[in-house]
N, C-alpha and C positions, 0 to 999 in steps of 0.2 A: 425571162427573168433569171437572175443568177443565184447560185448557191454561195452564201456568205458565212464565213466563220467569224463570230464576234466574241472577243475575249476581253472582259472587264466591263461590268454592268453597274457601275457606281452611279453617282448623281448625274454625271454627264453621259457615260456610256449607255445607261439604260434608255434614255430618251433617244439617243442616236440609233441604237439597234431597233427600237420601236419604229422609227421613221423609215428605216430600210425595209422592215417587214410591211409597213403600211404601203410601200411602193411595190409590193408584190414579190419581193425577194424571199427565198427560202433561207432564213437566218438561223443557224445553229449557234446558240448562245451559251457561254460559260462564264461563271464567276464562282468564287469561293463561298459567297453568301447565298444560302438557301432562299432568303427573302427576295434577293435580287433576281434569282432564277424564276421565282414565282411571278414576279412583276413582268419579267420578260415573256413568260408564257402567256400571261393575260394580254400582253401587247401583240401577240401573234408570232413570237419567236418559238423555236424548239429548244428547250433546255437540254444540255448534254452534260456528261459526267466529268469531262476533262478538257483541257485546252487542246490536246491532241485530237480528241474526237470532234471538236469544233472545226478543226482544219480538214478533216477527212472529206475528200472530194470537192473542196471549196474552189470557186472561181476567184474569190478574193478573201483575204483574212484581214480583219480590222481589229486593232488592239487599242484599248484606252485604259492605261495602267498608271499607278501612282508615281513611280519614280524610275530612273534609269536602270537601277539594279533589277527591278521587276521586268522591265522590257527585255533586257539582255538575257535574263534567265528563261523567260517564256519562249523567246525565239530560239535560243540555243537548245533548250531541253524538249520543246514540243513542236514549234511551228516548222522549223527547217526539216525535221524528220517526218512530220505527218502530212504537211500540205503537198499537193501535187506541184510539180515543177512549173506548171503553167499558171499557178495562182499568183495574183498580184498581192503584195503585202503593203498594208497601209497602217502606219503607227500614228495614232492621233494623241498619244500621251504628250504631256509637256515635260521634257527631260533636258539634261545638259547636252550641249552641242557635240561634245566629244563622243559621248555614248551613242548619240544618233548616227554620227558618221561611222562609228565602229560597227554598229549593227547593220547599217546599210552595206558596208564592205563585206561583212560576213554573208549577208543575203546574196550579194553578187557572186561571192565565191561558191555559194551553194546553188547558183543558177537561177536565182529569183530576181524579179523586178520589184523595187520597193520605193516608197515615198515616206517621208516624215511630214505629217499634216496636223500640227497642233491647231487648237481652235480658240476663238474668242467669242464671247457672248453670254456665257454662264448657263445655269441650269434651265432657265426659262427658254432661252434660245435653243438649247439642246432638245427640249421637249417639243418646241414649236417648229423645229427644222429650219431655223434662221441663223445658224452659226456662220462665222467667217472662218475659212480654212486658209492657213498659210502653208504652202506646200514646197518641200524641197525634194529634188530628185531629177532624173533624166527626163528629157522632153517626152519620150514615148511612154514612160511610166506615169508621168503626169496626165497625159492624154487618156490613158486607161483608167486612172483614178478619178478624173474629173466628173464623170457621170454619177458615180456612187456618192462622191462628196456633195455634189449639187442636190442630191435627194435628202441631204441632212443639213444643208445650209443655204444661205442667201448669196454668199460670195465665196468663190474659190480662186485663189490667186497663187500663181506659180512664182515663188520667191527666188528660185535658183537651184543650184546643185544640192545634193544630199546635205542635210544639216541646216540649210538656209531657212526652212520653215521654223525650226527651233530658234534660230537667231532672230528672226522677225518677231516671234512670240515673246521672247524675253525682253527685247527692246521695247515692244509695245507696252508690256505690262510694267516695265520700269517707269515709263511715262505715266501710266495710269496710277501707279502707287504714289508717286511724288505729287501728281496733279490732285489726287483726292485729299492728300494732307493739306495742300495749299487751299483747296476749296473749303475744307473744314475750318481752317484758320480764318478764312474770310467771313464765313457765317458767324463764327464766334465773335470776331471783332465787330461785325455789323450789329449783332445783338447787344454787345456791351456798350456800343455807341448810341444805342437807343433806336436803331433803324429797324423797322419791321422786316422780318426775314422774307416775307412774301414780296415786299417792295424791292428788297435787295435782289431777290431772284429775278423779278421782272426786268430790272435794269441790267444786271450783269449778263443775263441770258441773251440780250440783244446788243451787248457792248463788247469791248475788247477782252473782257474777262470770261467770255463764253467758252465752255468746254463740255465734253461729254459728262464729266463728273458733276457738273452743275446742272445742265439742262435735262439730261436723261437719267441721272442717278444721284439726285440731290441728297446729301447726307443729313439734311435737316427735315424733321417730320412736318408734314402739312404743306409743303411747297412743291410745285411741279408735279410730274406724273408720279404715281405710286412707286415707292422704292422700299427696300428693307428698312429704311429709317421710319417708315410708317407702321412697321411690324416689330418695333423694338429691336431692330437690326437682326432679326431672324431670317434664315434663308439667304439667298443671293450667293455671293462669292466669298467664301470663308476667309477670315484673316489668316489662318494657317496656310491656305493656298496662295494668297498674295505674298506671304513671307517666303514660301517655297520659290515662287517665281523671281522675287527680288534677290534671293540668295543665288539662284542660277545666273541671274544677270551679273551679280558681283563676281562670281567665279569666272564667268566669261570675260568680264572686263579685266580681271587680273591676268588672265591668260594672254591677252593681247596688249597689256599695258595701257588700257584706256582709263582716263580720269573721269569718274562718275560721282562727284561729291553729293549731288542731290539724290541719286539712287542709293548711295551708301547711307545717307542720313535717313531716308525713308525706310530702308531695311532695319536700321537701328530702332526706329520708333515702332515699327510693326513687331519687332522682336520683343520689345518691352511690353507691348500690349498683349501679345500672345503669352508671354511668360506670366502675366497676371491672371491667366485663366480665361482669356477671351478668344482663343483660337477658333472656336466654332461660330462666333459672331461674324456678320458680314463685315468686310474690310472697311466700309464707311463708318463703322462704329469707332474707328480711331478718333473720332471727334470727342469721345469720352476721355481719352488719354490727354487730349489737348486742353480740356476744361476740367479742372480739379473737382468741380461739383458733380461732373458726370462720370467720373472714373468708376468703372465696375469693380 
């Protein structure tokens, strides 16, 4: 088994680190939160006092951080200096493509192999080890990363060169953000037309309107499998995180002159919803913005 440095033990990183420990790896875990370190210890990881200490003697270093500026700082200030040259670097954060490429170039200049490997699946999948990883990097770096990622996920897909994982993630989540809004609109319209939401779900889930947002993550309580809608939109994938991903998609679109009107409108609506104090609610709670009676 390997020695793994894991930096960033938030809602996603905590479950991911725990799954690596469950598979027998020696996981040195660091986070700024004492509570997160306590949870990591209970899950079989070894808490350490700094990002640099997590990298000491590591075969692989995994990072799961909030934004590009955090990733760039942690790698520049800690990882490149403290990790052995033989260590594989795996960044699972969702960040902008330009920063991902820049950090990968710095890693190469410092003699490291690195992949960007953002995830899809949410907190439940992180805890269950059923995430999907979209990976950018050289073929040999991907081959080295695949066994580790497979122990945290159900699917590990090589998207292309450095930055391609981030490109795939933001494109995927742009689809999800717009798709969820359309799904919410459809449930609201069905309800106002007097159609039973359960009947609408049964019909649309086996018809051309079928989508993941409908069949796996229905935004209407009491239909389909249990989702955050059944818990008053608590837990799940926070509105603030969906907004972050949509903003990354819009920045990327502007950088390559891509026309994304649906993505742009979705970003506007999620911004309004977050600005109203709903950033911590699951992103499917956007249904409350679309129905005046439900607005928080």
